[in-house]
Backbone of each chain as ProteinMPNN parsed JSONL, in Angstrom:
{"seq_chain_A": "XXXXXXXXXXXXXXXXXXXXXXXXXXXXXXXXXXXXXXXXXXXXXXXXXXXXXXXXXXXXXXXXXXXXXXXXXXXXXXXXXXXXXXXXXXXXXXXXXXXXXXXXXXXXXXXXXXXXXXX", "coords_chain_A": {"N_chain_A": [[27.596, 42.928, 16.6], [30.0, 40.512, 15.903], [30.145, 37.559, 14.078], [32.432, 35.142, 14.28], [34.889, 32.913, 12.783], [36.216, 29.882, 14.238], [39.057, 29.979, 14.897], [39.904, 32.752, 14.487], [38.227, 33.8, 16.448], [39.284, 32.722, 18.82], [41.768, 33.956, 18.791], [41.029, 36.655, 19.061], [39.848, 36.527, 21.552], [42.027, 35.923, 23.125], [43.453, 38.335, 22.896], [41.668, 39.992, 24.175], [41.853, 39.1, 26.811], [44.455, 39.852, 27.276], [44.289, 42.616, 27.139], [42.871, 43.232, 29.387], [44.358, 42.859, 31.642], [45.31, 44.77, 33.426], [43.112, 46.383, 34.166], [39.544, 45.955, 34.241], [37.208, 43.445, 32.96], [36.533, 40.16, 31.625], [33.911, 38.648, 29.932], [32.474, 35.556, 29.206], [30.061, 33.9, 27.428], [28.1, 31.0, 27.172], [25.723, 29.46, 25.138], [22.949, 27.536, 24.112], [21.84, 27.403, 20.825], [19.878, 27.865, 17.863], [20.735, 29.533, 16.054], [18.959, 31.002, 14.611], [16.415, 33.394, 13.881], [13.31, 34.157, 15.606], [11.304, 34.481, 13.765], [12.281, 33.144, 11.525], [12.318, 30.612, 12.627], [9.6, 30.086, 12.959], [8.819, 29.859, 10.374], [9.869, 27.512, 9.601], [9.177, 24.124, 8.676], [6.949, 22.435, 10.789], [7.877, 19.931, 13.12], [10.129, 19.236, 11.793], [13.648, 18.62, 12.105], [15.532, 20.786, 14.031], [18.693, 22.203, 13.764], [20.881, 22.489, 16.379], [23.361, 24.6, 17.793], [26.266, 25.406, 19.746], [26.427, 28.526, 20.946], [28.911, 30.934, 21.357], [29.801, 33.684, 23.138], [31.805, 36.548, 23.674], [32.91, 39.242, 25.677], [34.506, 42.338, 26.546], [33.338, 44.386, 27.665], [33.465, 46.505, 25.99], [33.75, 45.642, 23.422], [32.257, 43.136, 21.446], [32.47, 39.74, 20.637], [31.704, 36.78, 18.758], [31.117, 33.268, 18.272], [30.369, 30.002, 16.967], [29.903, 26.588, 17.848], [29.464, 23.28, 16.638], [28.264, 19.865, 16.942], [30.341, 18.48, 15.854], [32.757, 19.916, 15.968], [33.17, 20.817, 18.561], [34.849, 19.655, 20.435], [37.501, 20.063, 19.707], [37.527, 22.811, 19.857], [36.966, 23.3, 22.588], [39.236, 22.387, 23.81], [41.256, 24.157, 22.927], [40.198, 26.467, 23.973], [40.287, 25.975, 26.707], [43.029, 25.962, 27.044], [43.693, 28.63, 26.55], [42.322, 29.885, 28.666], [43.698, 28.81, 30.843], [46.183, 29.902, 30.427], [45.778, 32.597, 30.873], [44.415, 33.07, 33.236], [45.887, 34.013, 35.546], [45.888, 35.36, 37.876], [44.623, 34.147, 39.885], [44.483, 32.606, 43.126], [46.895, 30.319, 44.337], [46.301, 27.632, 46.135], [45.988, 28.376, 49.353], [48.765, 29.349, 50.25], [51.004, 31.432, 51.525], [53.583, 33.996, 51.169], [55.531, 32.521, 49.524], [57.319, 33.079, 47.662], [59.518, 33.921, 48.899], [60.842, 31.666, 49.821], [61.318, 29.61, 47.654], [62.618, 27.279, 47.214], [62.55, 25.926, 49.678], [59.896, 25.5, 49.739], [59.504, 23.53, 47.884], [60.806, 21.413, 49.095], [59.219, 21.168, 51.318], [56.837, 20.381, 50.151], [57.473, 17.812, 49.36], [57.998, 16.662, 51.784], [55.566, 16.844, 53.003], [53.896, 15.167, 51.635], [54.196, 12.223, 52.005], [52.264, 10.272, 54.005], [52.511, 8.277, 55.707], [53.371, 6.679, 58.793]], "CA_chain_A": [[28.301, 41.719, 17.019], [30.6, 39.805, 14.767], [30.223, 36.102, 14.201], [33.732, 34.787, 13.732], [35.293, 31.514, 12.706], [36.759, 29.458, 15.524], [40.408, 30.434, 15.209], [39.905, 34.195, 14.744], [37.582, 34.053, 17.733], [40.234, 32.406, 19.884], [42.783, 35.005, 18.783], [40.43, 37.857, 19.633], [39.643, 36.274, 22.971], [43.342, 36.056, 23.744], [43.829, 39.752, 23.033], [40.809, 40.567, 25.217], [42.451, 38.778, 28.101], [45.678, 40.632, 27.431], [43.936, 44.019, 27.361], [42.198, 43.439, 30.668], [45.174, 42.414, 32.775], [45.454, 45.859, 34.39], [41.769, 46.689, 34.66], [38.459, 45.438, 33.422], [36.866, 42.03, 33.062], [36.118, 39.487, 30.397], [32.763, 37.759, 30.096], [32.264, 34.593, 28.132], [28.754, 33.28, 27.59], [27.767, 29.845, 26.329], [24.274, 29.266, 25.059], [22.509, 26.688, 23.027], [21.053, 28.229, 19.922], [19.746, 27.355, 16.503], [21.255, 30.65, 15.26], [17.911, 31.523, 13.735], [15.491, 34.274, 14.575], [12.012, 33.544, 15.864], [10.544, 34.5, 12.508], [12.778, 32.032, 10.719], [11.908, 29.37, 13.272], [8.18, 29.864, 12.696], [8.643, 29.495, 8.971], [10.331, 26.134, 9.396], [8.096, 23.147, 8.775], [6.912, 21.884, 12.134], [8.243, 18.521, 13.147], [11.46, 19.094, 11.227], [14.725, 18.699, 13.082], [16.323, 22.002, 13.968], [20.061, 21.953, 14.201], [21.329, 23.4, 17.42], [24.791, 24.731, 17.977], [26.584, 26.144, 20.961], [26.861, 29.882, 20.628], [29.862, 31.432, 22.344], [29.979, 35.125, 23.024], [32.78, 37.081, 24.615], [32.987, 40.69, 25.676], [35.295, 42.982, 27.59], [32.565, 45.565, 28.03], [33.5, 47.467, 24.898], [33.655, 44.963, 22.144], [31.693, 41.8, 21.596], [32.723, 38.822, 19.532], [30.99, 35.522, 18.974], [31.352, 32.175, 17.355], [29.496, 28.896, 17.35], [30.433, 25.253, 17.577], [28.484, 22.222, 16.504], [28.63, 18.599, 17.577], [31.562, 17.921, 15.277], [34.006, 20.624, 16.245], [33.253, 21.413, 19.893], [35.928, 19.106, 21.259], [38.729, 20.759, 19.366], [37.42, 24.171, 20.368], [37.036, 23.392, 24.038], [40.628, 22.171, 24.205], [41.983, 25.422, 22.738], [39.609, 27.432, 24.902], [40.828, 25.663, 28.024], [44.431, 26.379, 27.063], [43.709, 30.091, 26.682], [41.927, 30.239, 30.024], [44.768, 28.438, 31.748], [47.311, 30.8, 30.225], [45.492, 33.966, 31.268], [43.869, 33.201, 34.588], [47.093, 33.886, 36.363], [45.762, 36.124, 39.106], [43.938, 33.353, 40.915], [45.399, 32.153, 44.188], [47.232, 28.898, 44.319], [46.28, 26.966, 47.438], [46.377, 29.329, 50.391], [50.117, 29.333, 50.828], [51.525, 32.781, 51.263], [55.032, 34.222, 51.119], [56.329, 31.384, 49.06], [58.394, 33.596, 46.824], [60.638, 34.042, 49.826], [61.579, 30.41, 49.872], [60.795, 28.71, 46.633], [63.275, 25.981, 47.386], [61.981, 25.304, 50.864], [58.553, 25.095, 49.388], [59.599, 22.24, 47.193], [61.148, 20.407, 50.099], [58.015, 20.984, 52.137], [55.871, 19.607, 49.367], [57.878, 16.415, 49.405], [57.886, 16.191, 53.154], [54.16, 16.761, 53.41], [53.142, 14.154, 50.92], [54.074, 10.883, 52.574], [51.478, 10.371, 55.231], [52.673, 7.091, 56.542], [54.127, 6.951, 60.008]], "C_chain_A": [[28.791, 40.951, 15.791], [30.614, 38.298, 15.031], [31.486, 35.635, 13.491], [33.886, 33.28, 13.537], [36.014, 31.162, 14.01], [38.126, 30.066, 15.838], [40.523, 31.94, 15.382], [39.268, 34.543, 16.081], [38.559, 33.834, 18.879], [41.343, 33.455, 19.965], [42.269, 36.278, 19.43], [40.256, 37.713, 21.139], [40.956, 36.428, 23.729], [43.699, 37.521, 23.927], [42.928, 40.455, 24.035], [41.383, 40.311, 26.598], [43.696, 39.629, 28.338], [45.373, 42.099, 27.728], [43.36, 44.267, 28.74], [43.047, 42.98, 31.846], [45.266, 43.497, 33.851], [44.116, 46.247, 35.002], [40.736, 46.099, 33.709], [38.272, 43.944, 33.565], [36.566, 41.468, 31.685], [34.932, 38.581, 30.739], [32.708, 36.797, 28.908], [30.945, 33.871, 28.402], [28.599, 32.096, 26.647], [26.257, 29.678, 26.314], [23.95, 28.362, 23.889], [21.609, 27.498, 22.114], [20.955, 27.568, 18.56], [20.29, 28.386, 15.519], [20.217, 31.183, 14.266], [16.99, 32.42, 14.542], [14.154, 33.572, 14.764], [11.194, 33.452, 14.581], [10.963, 33.324, 11.631], [12.315, 30.697, 11.279], [10.457, 29.054, 12.945], [7.931, 29.418, 11.259], [9.027, 28.049, 8.695], [9.148, 25.171, 9.484], [8.12, 22.488, 10.147], [7.227, 20.394, 12.074], [9.61, 18.267, 12.558], [12.515, 19.246, 12.309], [15.45, 20.029, 12.936], [17.72, 21.688, 14.471], [20.455, 22.991, 15.236], [22.852, 23.426, 17.465], [25.029, 25.438, 19.302], [27.164, 27.483, 20.569], [27.774, 30.381, 21.735], [30.072, 32.916, 22.113], [30.998, 35.584, 24.043], [32.789, 38.59, 24.524], [33.91, 41.183, 26.782], [34.581, 44.252, 28.039], [32.526, 46.599, 26.915], [33.17, 46.799, 23.581], [33.065, 43.579, 22.379], [32.038, 40.963, 20.381], [31.95, 37.537, 19.793], [31.399, 34.499, 17.934], [30.387, 31.057, 17.73], [30.172, 27.575, 17.019], [29.297, 24.248, 17.5], [29.009, 20.95, 17.136], [29.98, 18.092, 17.086], [32.831, 18.595, 15.772], [34.142, 21.139, 17.676], [34.431, 20.885, 20.7], [37.26, 19.793, 20.987], [38.705, 22.173, 19.964], [37.61, 24.222, 21.875], [38.447, 23.141, 24.556], [41.43, 23.468, 24.069], [41.501, 26.471, 23.72], [40.189, 27.23, 26.3], [42.286, 26.118, 28.141], [44.541, 27.885, 27.258], [43.36, 30.506, 28.103], [43.075, 29.977, 30.989], [45.918, 29.447, 31.647], [47.048, 32.2, 30.79], [44.904, 34.136, 32.653], [44.996, 33.057, 35.598], [46.959, 34.587, 37.707], [45.076, 35.336, 40.219], [44.96, 32.795, 41.899], [45.641, 30.662, 44.095], [47.283, 28.375, 45.732], [46.839, 27.804, 48.561], [47.755, 29.131, 51.024], [50.717, 30.679, 50.51], [53.038, 32.837, 51.444], [55.834, 33.009, 50.69], [57.423, 31.82, 48.09], [59.691, 33.643, 47.629], [61.495, 32.78, 49.8], [61.006, 29.399, 48.9], [61.385, 27.32, 46.799], [62.697, 25.22, 48.558], [60.606, 24.733, 50.565], [58.55, 23.719, 48.75], [59.876, 21.124, 48.177], [59.946, 20.085, 50.96], [57.013, 20.085, 51.443], [56.194, 18.136, 49.411], [57.644, 15.846, 50.789], [56.445, 15.983, 53.568], [53.454, 15.564, 52.817], [53.062, 12.784, 51.588], [53.376, 10.944, 53.923], [51.665, 9.15, 56.123], [53.589, 7.396, 57.716], [55.464, 6.209, 60.009]], "O_chain_A": [[28.08, 40.781, 14.801], [31.049, 37.843, 16.089], [31.598, 35.72, 12.268], [33.106, 32.487, 14.065], [36.374, 32.046, 14.787], [38.33, 30.608, 16.924], [41.171, 32.391, 16.327], [39.709, 35.466, 16.766], [38.652, 34.651, 19.795], [41.803, 33.805, 21.052], [42.958, 36.906, 20.234], [40.486, 38.653, 21.9], [40.996, 36.985, 24.826], [44.19, 37.915, 24.984], [43.356, 41.411, 24.683], [41.397, 41.198, 27.451], [43.957, 40.068, 29.457], [46.102, 42.751, 28.475], [43.362, 45.403, 29.214], [42.521, 42.738, 32.931], [45.298, 43.19, 35.043], [44.006, 46.418, 36.216], [41.018, 45.793, 32.55], [39.069, 43.26, 34.208], [36.373, 42.203, 30.717], [34.966, 37.843, 31.723], [32.878, 37.198, 27.757], [30.746, 33.302, 29.475], [28.93, 32.185, 25.465], [25.601, 29.747, 27.353], [24.58, 28.414, 22.833], [20.714, 28.202, 22.582], [21.837, 26.811, 18.155], [20.309, 28.156, 14.31], [20.56, 31.738, 13.222], [16.811, 32.223, 15.744], [13.894, 32.53, 14.162], [10.488, 32.472, 14.346], [10.13, 32.611, 11.074], [11.968, 29.777, 10.538], [10.111, 27.902, 12.686], [6.973, 28.704, 10.967], [8.591, 27.441, 7.718], [8.228, 25.38, 10.275], [9.166, 22.039, 10.615], [6.891, 19.701, 11.113], [10.199, 17.211, 12.786], [12.294, 19.926, 13.312], [15.926, 20.366, 11.852], [17.899, 20.997, 15.474], [20.375, 24.197, 15.004], [23.526, 22.427, 17.214], [24.109, 25.995, 19.9], [28.227, 27.576, 19.956], [27.447, 30.265, 22.916], [30.47, 33.344, 21.029], [31.046, 35.063, 25.157], [32.69, 39.158, 23.436], [34.073, 40.532, 27.814], [35.169, 45.094, 28.719], [31.654, 47.468, 26.898], [32.422, 47.319, 22.754], [33.345, 42.936, 23.391], [31.915, 41.414, 19.242], [31.586, 37.248, 20.933], [31.945, 34.821, 16.879], [29.663, 31.171, 18.719], [30.913, 27.462, 16.042], [28.298, 24.359, 18.21], [30.057, 20.946, 17.781], [30.68, 17.37, 17.796], [33.854, 17.941, 15.974], [35.115, 21.825, 17.99], [34.958, 21.591, 21.559], [38.038, 20.067, 21.901], [39.701, 22.663, 20.495], [38.328, 25.08, 22.387], [38.812, 23.63, 25.625], [42.185, 23.839, 24.968], [42.288, 27.265, 24.236], [40.536, 28.191, 26.986], [42.72, 26.594, 29.19], [45.372, 28.362, 28.031], [44.017, 31.372, 28.682], [43.389, 30.808, 31.842], [46.542, 29.798, 32.648], [47.989, 32.909, 31.147], [44.898, 35.244, 33.189], [45.043, 32.113, 36.386], [47.813, 34.43, 38.579], [44.967, 35.807, 41.351], [46.118, 32.549, 41.563], [44.742, 29.867, 43.821], [48.236, 28.658, 46.458], [48.057, 27.923, 48.699], [47.867, 28.785, 52.2], [50.914, 31.021, 49.344], [53.676, 31.854, 51.821], [56.708, 32.536, 51.416], [58.319, 31.051, 47.744], [60.788, 33.436, 47.109], [62.723, 32.845, 49.761], [60.304, 28.463, 49.283], [60.72, 26.314, 46.551], [62.391, 24.032, 48.459], [60.212, 23.672, 51.048], [57.706, 22.872, 49.042], [59.28, 20.048, 48.118], [59.674, 18.931, 51.293], [56.43, 19.176, 52.033], [55.295, 17.299, 49.49], [57.167, 14.724, 50.956], [56.124, 15.095, 54.358], [52.531, 15.011, 53.415], [51.969, 12.234, 51.725], [53.849, 11.59, 54.858], [51.034, 9.03, 57.173], [54.464, 8.257, 57.638], [56.233, 6.324, 60.963]]}, "seq_chain_B": "XXXXXXXXXXXXXXXXXXXXXXXXXXXXXXXXXXXXXXXXXXXXXXXXXXXXXXXXXXXXXXXXXXXXXXXXXXXXXXXXXXXXXXXXXXXXXXXXXXXXXXX", "coords_chain_B": {"N_chain_B": [[21.834, 38.749, 45.28], [22.462, 35.419, 45.98], [25.378, 33.564, 46.456], [26.301, 30.28, 45.515], [27.981, 28.08, 47.596], [29.057, 25.543, 47.598], [30.85, 23.653, 45.292], [30.118, 21.255, 43.988], [27.386, 21.243, 44.34], [26.725, 23.467, 42.873], [27.434, 22.682, 40.257], [25.732, 20.493, 39.873], [23.161, 21.632, 40.159], [23.22, 23.547, 38.119], [23.4, 22.038, 35.797], [21.013, 20.686, 35.952], [19.262, 22.844, 35.709], [19.788, 23.656, 33.121], [18.999, 21.377, 31.68], [16.295, 21.394, 32.21], [15.351, 23.567, 30.828], [16.575, 23.966, 28.015], [16.669, 25.806, 25.924], [16.642, 28.394, 26.869], [18.572, 28.709, 28.744], [21.615, 30.004, 29.881], [25.187, 30.12, 30.2], [27.522, 31.821, 31.939], [30.785, 33.082, 32.187], [32.798, 35.079, 34.156], [35.727, 36.853, 34.271], [38.057, 38.557, 36.18], [40.976, 39.987, 36.024], [42.572, 41.907, 37.446], [41.568, 41.921, 40.043], [41.742, 39.318, 40.553], [39.547, 37.535, 40.362], [36.946, 35.187, 39.812], [33.857, 34.568, 38.405], [31.11, 32.505, 38.062], [28.139, 31.973, 36.29], [24.895, 30.683, 35.948], [21.907, 30.86, 34.305], [18.351, 30.894, 33.671], [16.84, 33.026, 33.209], [14.879, 33.048, 35.074], [15.595, 31.658, 37.282], [18.653, 31.954, 39.029], [21.92, 30.931, 39.237], [24.895, 31.216, 40.982], [28.468, 31.26, 41.277], [31.349, 32.034, 43.018], [34.839, 32.673, 43.026], [38.331, 32.783, 44.043], [40.324, 31.11, 43.705], [42.87, 29.157, 42.217], [42.587, 26.444, 41.885], [39.894, 26.079, 41.557], [39.528, 26.976, 39.014], [40.392, 24.9, 37.52], [38.418, 23.044, 38.031], [36.394, 24.384, 36.839], [37.009, 24.078, 34.18], [36.162, 21.519, 33.639], [33.414, 21.855, 33.946], [32.972, 23.614, 31.863], [33.464, 21.872, 29.738], [31.349, 20.097, 30.114], [29.177, 21.781, 29.569], [29.734, 22.616, 26.932], [29.466, 20.171, 25.616], [26.779, 19.483, 26.255], [25.429, 21.603, 25.052], [26.236, 21.663, 22.382], [25.721, 19.106, 21.515], [23.23, 18.525, 22.428], [20.676, 18.362, 25.001], [20.4, 15.796, 25.933], [22.731, 14.521, 25.734], [25.465, 12.403, 26.632], [27.287, 13.063, 29.418], [29.069, 11.869, 31.004], [31.509, 10.952, 30.142], [32.996, 13.262, 29.725], [33.253, 14.317, 32.216], [34.82, 12.647, 33.672], [38.258, 11.813, 34.434], [39.692, 11.051, 32.203], [40.824, 8.269, 32.394], [41.662, 6.395, 30.699], [43.71, 7.389, 29.152], [45.669, 7.893, 30.988], [46.566, 5.548, 32.101], [48.217, 3.848, 30.298], [50.672, 5.184, 30.198], [51.854, 4.787, 32.608], [52.498, 2.179, 32.573], [55.203, 0.073, 31.611], [57.155, 1.848, 32.164], [58.579, 1.578, 34.587], [61.364, -0.389, 35.647], [61.557, -3.749, 34.877], [62.217, -6.95, 36.29]], "CA_chain_B": [[22.027, 37.399, 44.747], [23.229, 34.545, 46.863], [26.294, 32.664, 45.767], [26.363, 28.9, 46.001], [29.349, 27.901, 48.087], [29.565, 24.214, 47.271], [31.066, 23.487, 43.859], [29.338, 20.134, 43.474], [25.986, 21.658, 44.284], [26.607, 24.399, 41.755], [27.457, 21.922, 39.007], [24.521, 19.68, 39.761], [21.982, 22.466, 39.941], [23.253, 24.243, 36.837], [23.066, 21.076, 34.744], [19.566, 20.497, 36.07], [18.601, 24.037, 35.18], [19.91, 23.62, 31.663], [18.181, 20.292, 31.121], [14.887, 21.749, 32.343], [14.994, 24.53, 29.783], [17.826, 24.127, 27.258], [16.657, 26.903, 24.963], [16.817, 29.742, 27.428], [19.584, 28.728, 29.797], [22.952, 30.38, 29.439], [26.264, 29.919, 31.174], [28.425, 32.957, 31.784], [31.981, 33.128, 33.003], [33.376, 36.417, 34.199], [37.047, 36.818, 34.885], [38.621, 39.88, 36.422], [42.375, 39.706, 36.328], [43.179, 42.81, 38.421], [41.145, 41.511, 41.382], [41.907, 37.868, 40.656], [38.255, 36.926, 40.713], [36.258, 34.438, 38.78], [32.454, 34.358, 38.761], [30.368, 31.696, 37.095], [26.702, 32.18, 36.454], [24.001, 29.941, 35.064], [20.553, 31.368, 34.534], [17.357, 30.729, 32.616], [16.078, 34.267, 33.361], [13.948, 32.959, 36.19], [16.425, 31.264, 38.406], [20.029, 32.335, 38.751], [22.88, 30.254, 40.098], [26.207, 31.868, 40.847], [29.58, 30.721, 42.054], [32.447, 33.004, 42.978], [36.063, 32.12, 43.601], [39.61, 33.42, 43.701], [41.278, 30.013, 43.807], [43.28, 28.575, 40.937], [42.103, 25.07, 41.752], [38.521, 26.108, 41.061], [39.59, 27.169, 37.563], [40.499, 23.556, 36.942], [37.084, 22.445, 38.096], [35.577, 25.077, 35.852], [37.305, 23.501, 32.887], [35.267, 20.368, 33.474], [32.062, 22.364, 33.74], [32.957, 24.107, 30.485], [33.321, 20.719, 28.86], [29.983, 19.596, 30.248], [28.244, 22.652, 28.86], [29.993, 22.523, 25.491], [28.869, 18.927, 25.146], [25.317, 19.559, 26.34], [24.862, 22.6, 24.15], [26.502, 21.339, 20.989], [25.156, 17.802, 21.158], [21.853, 18.426, 22.875], [20.579, 18.167, 26.446], [20.386, 14.384, 26.318], [24.064, 13.963, 25.507], [26.092, 11.75, 27.769], [28.403, 13.895, 29.848], [29.904, 11.141, 31.959], [32.88, 10.823, 29.639], [33.726, 14.529, 29.864], [33.484, 14.658, 33.615], [35.89, 11.799, 34.189], [39.598, 12.359, 34.216], [40.304, 10.268, 31.138], [41.744, 7.275, 32.942], [42.151, 5.594, 29.578], [44.981, 7.934, 28.682], [46.668, 7.955, 32.051], [47.087, 4.228, 32.453], [49.313, 3.269, 29.509], [51.948, 5.853, 30.441], [52.447, 4.194, 33.802], [53.039, 0.867, 32.2], [56.41, 0.02, 30.788], [58.147, 2.83, 32.595], [59.422, 0.997, 35.626], [62.197, -1.491, 35.165], [61.099, -5.061, 35.362], [63.316, -7.911, 36.328]], "C_chain_B": [[22.921, 36.592, 45.674], [24.138, 33.65, 46.031], [26.198, 31.273, 46.371], [27.8, 28.639, 46.421], [29.929, 26.535, 47.725], [29.657, 24.033, 45.761], [30.165, 22.394, 43.291], [27.866, 20.486, 43.343], [25.767, 22.583, 43.095], [26.543, 23.654, 40.425], [26.137, 21.169, 38.819], [23.298, 20.529, 39.424], [22.018, 23.17, 38.599], [22.945, 23.295, 35.678], [21.559, 20.795, 34.753], [18.799, 21.639, 35.426], [18.632, 24.026, 33.66], [18.993, 22.563, 31.068], [16.703, 20.623, 31.181], [14.452, 22.711, 31.236], [16.224, 24.868, 28.929], [17.845, 25.374, 26.379], [16.899, 28.272, 25.584], [17.843, 29.781, 28.556], [20.943, 29.104, 29.226], [23.947, 30.256, 30.585], [27.308, 31.005, 30.944], [29.616, 32.836, 32.731], [32.511, 34.547, 32.984], [34.71, 36.334, 34.914], [37.602, 38.226, 34.994], [40.045, 39.699, 36.905], [42.931, 40.59, 37.447], [42.772, 42.479, 39.854], [41.345, 40.017, 41.607], [40.626, 37.151, 41.03], [37.598, 36.281, 39.518], [34.827, 34.196, 39.239], [31.791, 33.55, 37.66], [28.889, 31.874, 37.358], [25.945, 31.311, 35.466], [22.6, 30.439, 35.34], [19.635, 31.047, 33.366], [16.4, 31.927, 32.629], [14.993, 34.185, 34.422], [14.727, 32.634, 37.461], [17.866, 31.588, 38.05], [20.967, 31.663, 39.745], [24.243, 30.892, 39.889], [27.244, 31.209, 41.746], [30.76, 31.669, 41.9], [33.689, 32.398, 43.599], [37.271, 32.986, 43.271], [40.715, 32.356, 43.709], [41.592, 29.398, 42.442], [42.745, 27.15, 40.766], [40.661, 25.022, 41.258], [38.48, 26.347, 39.56], [39.713, 25.825, 36.855], [39.156, 22.863, 36.925], [36.193, 23.07, 37.038], [35.793, 24.493, 34.46], [36.382, 22.312, 32.603], [33.843, 20.818, 33.199], [31.927, 22.939, 32.332], [32.722, 22.959, 29.522], [31.92, 20.148, 28.901], [29.035, 20.451, 29.417], [28.478, 22.676, 27.346], [29.304, 21.285, 24.925], [27.352, 19.012, 25.128], [24.742, 20.489, 25.283], [25.089, 22.244, 22.683], [25.833, 20.031, 20.579], [23.703, 17.635, 21.571], [21.781, 18.008, 24.325], [20.586, 16.704, 26.877], [21.753, 13.74, 26.166], [24.643, 13.399, 26.796], [27.309, 12.566, 28.195], [29.349, 13.147, 30.779], [31.346, 11.047, 31.47], [33.681, 12.11, 29.768], [34.064, 14.833, 31.309], [34.62, 13.845, 34.209], [37.251, 12.356, 33.819], [40.377, 11.591, 33.163], [41.309, 9.239, 31.66], [42.343, 6.393, 31.848], [43.532, 6.072, 29.113], [46.081, 7.812, 29.734], [47.328, 6.596, 32.285], [48.282, 3.757, 31.619], [50.668, 3.915, 29.784], [52.662, 5.253, 31.653], [53.148, 2.887, 33.459], [54.344, 1.018, 31.439], [57.487, 0.987, 31.207], [59.138, 2.2, 33.571], [60.234, -0.176, 35.073], [61.705, -2.798, 35.75], [62.263, -6.032, 35.338], [62.91, -9.245, 35.743]], "O_chain_B": [[23.991, 37.039, 46.087], [23.718, 33.059, 45.036], [26.035, 31.113, 47.58], [28.733, 28.947, 45.679], [31.141, 26.388, 47.565], [28.679, 24.23, 45.039], [29.53, 22.576, 42.252], [27.192, 20.096, 42.39], [24.755, 22.494, 42.4], [25.706, 23.954, 39.574], [25.521, 21.208, 37.754], [22.512, 20.198, 38.536], [20.97, 23.379, 37.987], [22.313, 23.688, 34.697], [20.924, 20.683, 33.704], [17.826, 21.432, 34.701], [17.644, 24.342, 32.998], [18.298, 22.81, 30.083], [15.933, 20.197, 30.32], [13.313, 22.661, 30.772], [16.835, 25.924, 29.098], [18.908, 25.936, 26.117], [17.315, 29.205, 24.897], [17.963, 30.793, 29.247], [21.362, 28.57, 28.199], [23.589, 30.286, 31.763], [27.903, 31.088, 29.87], [29.465, 32.528, 33.913], [32.656, 35.149, 31.92], [34.806, 35.81, 36.024], [37.613, 38.985, 34.025], [40.286, 39.307, 38.047], [43.672, 40.108, 38.304], [43.54, 42.725, 40.785], [41.144, 39.513, 42.712], [40.614, 36.278, 41.898], [37.682, 36.758, 38.386], [34.603, 33.68, 40.334], [31.9, 33.875, 36.478], [28.446, 31.919, 38.506], [26.31, 31.217, 34.294], [22.153, 30.44, 36.487], [20.077, 30.941, 32.222], [15.284, 31.841, 32.119], [14.266, 35.153, 34.644], [14.547, 33.231, 38.522], [18.252, 31.502, 36.885], [20.814, 31.817, 40.957], [24.687, 31.082, 38.756], [26.936, 30.681, 42.814], [31.121, 32.057, 40.788], [33.598, 31.682, 44.596], [37.242, 33.805, 42.352], [41.901, 32.685, 43.719], [40.699, 29.155, 41.629], [42.484, 26.705, 39.648], [40.249, 24.053, 40.621], [37.514, 25.969, 38.898], [39.209, 25.637, 35.747], [38.791, 22.191, 35.96], [35.359, 22.404, 36.425], [34.861, 24.423, 33.658], [35.894, 22.13, 31.487], [33.15, 20.259, 32.348], [30.893, 22.772, 31.684], [31.898, 23.049, 28.612], [31.362, 19.761, 27.874], [28.206, 19.937, 28.665], [27.525, 22.747, 26.57], [28.645, 21.346, 23.888], [26.71, 18.667, 24.136], [23.701, 20.204, 24.691], [24.228, 22.496, 21.84], [25.426, 19.87, 19.428], [23.023, 16.714, 21.118], [22.704, 17.375, 24.839], [20.759, 16.406, 28.059], [21.919, 12.551, 26.438], [24.343, 13.866, 27.895], [28.25, 12.737, 27.421], [30.316, 13.719, 31.282], [32.285, 11.06, 32.265], [34.904, 12.069, 29.905], [35.042, 15.523, 31.596], [35.301, 14.291, 35.132], [37.367, 13.26, 32.992], [41.602, 11.499, 33.239], [42.506, 9.341, 31.391], [43.372, 5.744, 32.035], [44.393, 5.278, 28.736], [47.259, 7.651, 29.413], [48.508, 6.518, 32.625], [49.274, 3.304, 32.19], [51.703, 3.269, 29.622], [53.891, 5.213, 31.719], [54.214, 2.553, 33.976], [54.545, 1.99, 30.71], [58.599, 0.962, 30.679], [60.355, 2.281, 33.4], [59.81, -0.856, 34.139], [61.473, -2.924, 36.952], [63.159, -5.953, 34.498], [63.719, -10.171, 35.697]]}, "name": "protein", "num_of_chains": 2, "seq": "XXXXXXXXXXXXXXXXXXXXXXXXXXXXXXXXXXXXXXXXXXXXXXXXXXXXXXXXXXXXXXXXXXXXXXXXXXXXXXXXXXXXXXXXXXXXXXXXXXXXXXXXXXXXXXXXXXXXXXXXXXXXXXXXXXXXXXXXXXXXXXXXXXXXXXXXXXXXXXXXXXXXXXXXXXXXXXXXXXXXXXXXXXXXXXXXXXXXXXXXXXXXXXXXXXXXXXXXXXXXXX"}
C-alpha cells in the first residue's frame, strides 16, 4: 500500500473511478488512526498526547492507495473529494422520473408547473 | 446483513458507533458504476451498519456524512459537527441581498 500526498491521491482516485465505469467497484475507507504501529504506540510515554489523523484508503480490488489528513487540511481535502464523487457518481438515479430523455423540454415545463403549490 | 432503510437513523447510529469506539470504527463507501449502486458501511468489527441506495439524492446526503466523518476523525470524536451538517446559511444569505431591484 502506498501512502500518497493529498493531490496525487485525488488524481489516482479519479483514475480508479474512470477505470471502473464499465465494470468493477471502488471502495473508499475512512478511519481514525495515529499512523503508528502498536509497538510504536507502546513505546510512547504514557499520558502523552498522540496525534490522530484521518486515514483514507481507496481500492478498486486490484490496487490500493492511501493518504491521511489532519485537522488542518481536512476541509480542503473533503471539498476536492466531494467534487470527484459528484463528477463520477453518474449512474445513480435522479428522482424516479423515467423516460425524460424523450421530452427534455416538457420536463422543464413540468418542473415549473409542479413547483407552485398555491391554488 | 440487514440494511438500515432510514437515512437519518443510519447517520445517527453510525456517529454513535464511532463515538463509542473511535479507534476501531471505520467508514466505508462502495460505489459500483455499472450497476449504479452505492453502499455505505460503518463498523467497529462488532456491530455493522449498512445503507444501500441507487438514488442520486442520497449521494448528496452522503457528502454531509463524509464531512461529519472527516471532521470527527481528523479533529477527534469530541469535535463539533453541527457546523458541517448545516447547509452553510451564512454563505447563502448575502447572495440574495442586493439582487432584487429596490425602489
